[in-house]
C-alpha positions in Angstrom: -12.0 12.8 1.6 -9.3 14.6 3.5 -5.6 14.4 4.0 -2.8 16.0 2.2 0.4 14.7 3.9 2.3 12.8 1.3 6.0 12.1 1.1 7.8 10.0 -1.5 11.3 8.8 -0.6 13.6 6.8 -2.9 16.3 4.5 -1.5 14.1 4.2 1.6 15.9 1.3 3.4 19.7 0.8 3.4 19.3 -3.0 3.1 16.2 -3.2 0.9 17.3 -6.3 -1.0 17.5 -8.2 2.3 14.1 -7.0 3.3 12.7 -8.1 -0.1 14.3 -11.5 0.3 12.6 -11.9 3.7 9.3 -11.1 2.0 9.9 -13.7 -0.7 10.7 -16.3 1.9 7.5 -15.5 4.0 4.4 -17.7 4.0 1.4 -16.1 2.2 -2.3 -16.8 2.5 -5.7 -15.1 2.6 -6.3 -12.3 5.1 -9.8 -11.2 6.1 -10.5 -7.6 7.2 -14.2 -7.2 8.0 -16.1 -8.6 5.0 -13.1 -8.2 2.7 -10.7 -11.0 1.8 -7.2 -10.3 0.4 -5.1 -13.0 -1.3 -1.3 -13.5 -1.0 -0.8 -11.6 2.3 1.8 -12.2 4.9 1.3 -10.4 8.3 4.5 -8.9 9.6 5.2 -7.5 13.1 7.7 -6.0 15.5 10.8 -7.5 13.8 10.0 -5.9 10.4 8.5 -2.8 11.9 11.7 -2.2 14.0 13.8 -2.3 10.8 11.7 0.3 9.0 10.5 2.4 12.0 13.6 4.8 12.1 13.2 5.5 8.4 9.5 6.3 8.7 10.2 8.5 11.8 13.0 10.4 9.9 10.5 11.3 7.2 7.4 12.1 9.3 9.4 13.9 12.0 7.7 12.1 15.0 7.8 8.8 16.8 5.3 6.3 15.5 3.2 3.5 16.9 2.6 0.8 14.3 -0.9 -0.6 14.2 -0.5 -3.3 11.6 1.9 -4.3 8.8 2.1 -6.9 6.1 3.8 -8.0 2.8 1.5 -8.3 -0.2 2.1 -10.0 -3.4 -0.3 -9.0 -6.2 -0.5 -11.3 -9.2 -2.5 -11.5 -12.4 -6.2 -12.1 -11.8 -6.2 -11.6 -8.1 -9.1 -10.0 -6.2 -9.0 -6.4 -5.1 -10.9 -7.4 -1.9 -14.6 -8.1 -1.8 -14.5 -9.5 -5.4 -14.6 -6.2 -7.3 -12.7 -5.7 -10.6 -12.0 -2.0 -9.7 -11.7 -0.7 -6.2 -10.0 2.3 -4.5 -9.8 2.7 -0.7 -8.6 4.8 2.2 -6.9 3.4 5.3 -8.3 5.7 7.9 -10.4 3.0 9.6 -7.1 1.4 10.6 -4.7 4.2 11.5 -3.9 7.9 10.9 -1.0 7.2 8.5 0.0 4.7 5.9 3.4 3.6 4.5 3.7 1.6 1.2 7.2 0.4 0.4 7.6 -0.8 -3.2 9.7 -4.0 -3.2 9.1 -5.4 -6.7 12.3 -6.5 -8.3 14.4 -3.8 -10.0 13.6 -3.9 -13.7 10.2 -5.4 -13.1 8.5 -2.3 -11.8 5.2 -1.5 -13.4 2.5 0.9 -12.5 2.7 2.1 -8.9 0.4 3.7 -6.4 -2.3 6.0 -7.5 -4.1 8.6 -5.4 -7.6 9.5 -6.5 -9.9 12.5 -6.1 -13.7 12.5 -6.5 -14.9 14.0 -9.8 -17.5 15.9 -7.8 -15.6 17.7 -5.0 -18.9 18.8 -3.4 -20.4 15.3 -3.2 -20.1 13.3 0.0 -18.3 10.1 -0.9 -19.9 6.8 0.3 -18.3 3.4 0.6 -20.1 2.2 -2.5 -18.3 4.9 -4.6 -15.0 3.1 -4.0 -16.0 0.5 -6.6 -17.3 2.9 -9.2 -14.6 4.2 -11.5 -16.9 6.9 -13.0 -16.8 8.7 -9.6 -13.0 9.3 -9.6 -10.1 11.0 -11.4 -6.4 10.3 -11.0 -5.0 12.9 -8.6 -1.4 11.6 -8.6 0.5 8.6 -9.8 3.6 7.5 -7.9 5.5 5.1 -10.2 6.7 1.8 -8.8 10.4 1.8 -8.1 12.3 -0.6 -6.0 12.9 0.7 -2.5 10.6 3.7 -2.9 8.6 4.5 0.3 5.4 6.4 0.1 4.1 7.9 3.4 0.7 9.5 3.5 -2.4 10.6 5.4 -4.5 7.4 5.7 -7.6 9.4 4.6 -6.2 9.8 1.1 -8.0 7.5 -1.4 -5.6 5.3 -3.3 -5.1 2.0 -5.1 -2.4 -0.1 -6.6 -1.8 0.4 -10.3 -2.6 -1.8 -12.1 -5.3 -2.5 -9.5 -5.0 -6.3 -9.8 -1.2 -6.4 -9.9 1.0 -8.5 -12.2 3.1 -11.6 -12.3 2.6 -15.3 -11.9 5.5 -16.1 -9.5 6.5 -14.5 -6.2 9.7 -13.2 -7.6 7.9 -11.7 -10.7 4.8 -10.2 -9.0 4.0 -6.8 -7.5 5.4 -6.8 -4.0 4.9 -4.2 -1.3 5.3 -3.8 2.4 2.5 -1.8 4.0 2.4 -0.4 7.5 -0.4 1.5 9.2 0.7 3.8 12.1 -0.3 6.6 14.5 1.8 9.1 16.4 3.3 7.4 19.5 
Protein backbone atom coordinates (compact mmCIF):
# COMPACT_ATOMS: atom_id res chain seq x y z
CA UNK A 1 0.00 0.00 0.00
CA UNK A 2 1.58 3.22 -1.02
CA UNK A 3 1.03 6.89 -0.73
CA UNK A 4 2.14 9.36 1.85
CA UNK A 5 0.67 12.71 0.74
CA UNK A 6 -1.67 13.84 3.51
CA UNK A 7 -2.81 17.32 4.42
CA UNK A 8 -5.34 18.25 7.10
CA UNK A 9 -6.79 21.77 6.86
CA UNK A 10 -9.20 23.32 9.36
CA UNK A 11 -11.66 26.03 8.29
CA UNK A 12 -11.40 24.65 4.76
CA UNK A 13 -14.33 26.48 3.12
CA UNK A 14 -15.26 30.11 3.84
CA UNK A 15 -19.04 29.39 3.66
CA UNK A 16 -19.04 25.84 5.00
CA UNK A 17 -22.41 26.14 6.76
CA UNK A 18 -24.06 27.01 3.41
CA UNK A 19 -22.32 24.02 1.81
CA UNK A 20 -23.59 21.82 4.66
CA UNK A 21 -27.12 23.18 4.19
CA UNK A 22 -27.00 22.24 0.50
CA UNK A 23 -25.98 18.73 1.54
CA UNK A 24 -28.89 18.49 3.97
CA UNK A 25 -31.33 19.58 1.23
CA UNK A 26 -30.00 17.07 -1.33
CA UNK A 27 -31.80 13.88 -2.31
CA UNK A 28 -30.11 10.72 -1.05
CA UNK A 29 -30.30 7.15 -2.24
CA UNK A 30 -28.25 4.04 -2.91
CA UNK A 31 -25.16 4.24 -5.11
CA UNK A 32 -23.60 1.19 -6.74
CA UNK A 33 -19.90 0.99 -7.49
CA UNK A 34 -18.94 -2.36 -9.00
CA UNK A 35 -20.42 -4.98 -6.68
CA UNK A 36 -20.62 -2.56 -3.74
CA UNK A 37 -23.75 -0.67 -2.72
CA UNK A 38 -23.55 2.42 -0.51
CA UNK A 39 -26.58 3.89 1.27
CA UNK A 40 -27.48 7.56 1.79
CA UNK A 41 -25.38 8.94 -1.05
CA UNK A 42 -25.96 12.06 -3.14
CA UNK A 43 -23.82 12.52 -6.23
CA UNK A 44 -22.56 16.07 -6.68
CA UNK A 45 -20.95 17.62 -9.71
CA UNK A 46 -19.52 20.73 -11.34
CA UNK A 47 -21.43 23.20 -9.12
CA UNK A 48 -20.14 21.80 -5.84
CA UNK A 49 -16.72 20.99 -7.29
CA UNK A 50 -16.31 24.60 -8.49
CA UNK A 51 -16.98 25.88 -4.95
CA UNK A 52 -14.34 23.61 -3.42
CA UNK A 53 -11.80 23.37 -6.26
CA UNK A 54 -9.82 26.57 -5.47
CA UNK A 55 -9.40 25.45 -1.85
CA UNK A 56 -8.17 22.00 -2.89
CA UNK A 57 -5.78 23.53 -5.43
CA UNK A 58 -4.41 25.94 -2.82
CA UNK A 59 -3.52 22.99 -0.59
CA UNK A 60 -2.14 20.58 -3.19
CA UNK A 61 -0.33 23.24 -5.23
CA UNK A 62 -1.59 22.19 -8.67
CA UNK A 63 -4.72 22.41 -10.81
CA UNK A 64 -7.08 19.49 -10.36
CA UNK A 65 -9.45 17.52 -12.57
CA UNK A 66 -12.30 16.11 -10.44
CA UNK A 67 -13.34 12.56 -11.37
CA UNK A 68 -16.32 12.12 -9.03
CA UNK A 69 -17.81 13.72 -5.93
CA UNK A 70 -20.68 13.10 -3.53
CA UNK A 71 -22.21 13.84 -0.15
CA UNK A 72 -22.54 10.90 2.22
CA UNK A 73 -24.69 10.58 5.31
CA UNK A 74 -23.65 7.67 7.52
CA UNK A 75 -26.16 6.66 10.15
CA UNK A 76 -26.52 3.95 12.74
CA UNK A 77 -26.59 0.43 11.35
CA UNK A 78 -25.75 1.29 7.76
CA UNK A 79 -23.69 -0.89 5.49
CA UNK A 80 -20.01 -0.25 4.87
CA UNK A 81 -20.54 -1.43 1.29
CA UNK A 82 -20.78 -5.10 0.29
CA UNK A 83 -22.52 -5.87 3.60
CA UNK A 84 -19.44 -6.21 5.83
CA UNK A 85 -19.45 -5.03 9.46
CA UNK A 86 -15.83 -3.88 9.20
CA UNK A 87 -14.15 -2.62 6.07
CA UNK A 88 -11.27 -0.38 5.10
CA UNK A 89 -10.46 0.73 1.57
CA UNK A 90 -8.28 2.76 -0.76
CA UNK A 91 -9.60 5.01 -3.54
CA UNK A 92 -6.87 4.51 -6.14
CA UNK A 93 -9.18 2.61 -8.49
CA UNK A 94 -11.04 5.91 -8.96
CA UNK A 95 -8.36 8.64 -9.01
CA UNK A 96 -4.89 9.58 -7.75
CA UNK A 97 -6.10 11.80 -4.87
CA UNK A 98 -9.00 12.01 -2.44
CA UNK A 99 -10.57 14.82 -0.46
CA UNK A 100 -12.86 14.24 2.53
CA UNK A 101 -14.55 17.34 3.92
CA UNK A 102 -16.12 16.80 7.35
CA UNK A 103 -19.54 18.48 7.47
CA UNK A 104 -21.14 16.98 10.60
CA UNK A 105 -22.78 19.68 12.67
CA UNK A 106 -20.54 21.54 15.11
CA UNK A 107 -20.91 19.89 18.50
CA UNK A 108 -21.97 16.56 16.97
CA UNK A 109 -18.55 15.56 15.69
CA UNK A 110 -17.59 12.00 16.64
CA UNK A 111 -14.78 9.79 15.45
CA UNK A 112 -13.29 10.96 12.17
CA UNK A 113 -11.23 9.44 9.38
CA UNK A 114 -8.71 6.70 10.19
CA UNK A 115 -5.72 5.75 8.09
CA UNK A 116 -4.58 2.13 8.40
CA UNK A 117 -1.32 0.24 7.89
CA UNK A 118 -0.95 -3.53 7.47
CA UNK A 119 0.38 -5.32 10.54
CA UNK A 120 2.76 -7.25 8.32
CA UNK A 121 4.51 -4.60 6.22
CA UNK A 122 6.14 -7.27 4.01
CA UNK A 123 2.89 -9.03 3.07
CA UNK A 124 1.19 -8.16 -0.20
CA UNK A 125 -2.28 -6.92 0.74
CA UNK A 126 -5.24 -8.41 -1.14
CA UNK A 127 -8.78 -7.08 -1.47
CA UNK A 128 -10.08 -9.69 0.97
CA UNK A 129 -7.78 -8.22 3.64
CA UNK A 130 -9.87 -5.02 3.59
CA UNK A 131 -12.60 -6.80 5.59
CA UNK A 132 -10.30 -8.47 8.13
CA UNK A 133 -9.52 -6.21 11.12
CA UNK A 134 -6.79 -8.58 12.33
CA UNK A 135 -4.67 -7.52 9.32
CA UNK A 136 -4.51 -3.82 10.22
CA UNK A 137 -3.30 -1.31 12.78
CA UNK A 138 -4.31 2.32 13.13
CA UNK A 139 -1.68 4.49 11.49
CA UNK A 140 -3.35 7.88 12.07
CA UNK A 141 -6.72 9.15 13.30
CA UNK A 142 -7.92 12.53 12.02
CA UNK A 143 -10.72 13.59 14.35
CA UNK A 144 -14.02 14.78 12.94
CA UNK A 145 -14.30 18.57 13.07
CA UNK A 146 -16.77 20.69 11.17
CA UNK A 147 -15.18 22.16 8.01
CA UNK A 148 -12.00 20.09 8.30
CA UNK A 149 -10.64 19.03 4.91
CA UNK A 150 -8.42 15.98 4.52
CA UNK A 151 -6.54 15.64 1.22
CA UNK A 152 -4.52 12.51 0.61
CA UNK A 153 -2.96 10.08 -1.82
CA UNK A 154 -5.79 7.76 -2.90
CA UNK A 155 -3.57 4.70 -2.30
CA UNK A 156 -3.76 5.32 1.44
CA UNK A 157 -6.00 2.77 3.18
CA UNK A 158 -8.64 4.50 5.29
CA UNK A 159 -12.14 4.30 6.76
CA UNK A 160 -14.71 6.34 8.58
CA UNK A 161 -14.60 6.09 12.36
CA UNK A 162 -16.89 4.74 13.60
CA UNK A 163 -17.03 2.66 10.45
CA UNK A 164 -20.84 2.55 10.30
CA UNK A 165 -21.33 6.23 11.25
CA UNK A 166 -23.87 7.58 13.71
CA UNK A 167 -27.17 9.40 13.88
CA UNK A 168 -30.76 8.70 12.98
CA UNK A 169 -31.65 11.94 11.18
CA UNK A 170 -29.86 13.78 8.39
CA UNK A 171 -29.05 16.71 10.67
CA UNK A 172 -27.65 14.42 13.38
CA UNK A 173 -25.68 11.94 11.23
CA UNK A 174 -22.08 11.76 10.09
CA UNK A 175 -21.91 13.94 6.98
CA UNK A 176 -18.98 14.29 4.58
CA UNK A 177 -18.32 15.57 1.08
CA UNK A 178 -15.90 13.40 -0.86
CA UNK A 179 -14.09 14.26 -4.06
CA UNK A 180 -11.73 12.10 -6.10
CA UNK A 181 -9.38 13.98 -8.40
CA UNK A 182 -6.28 13.84 -10.59
CA UNK A 183 -3.82 16.49 -11.72
CA UNK A 184 -5.36 18.58 -14.52
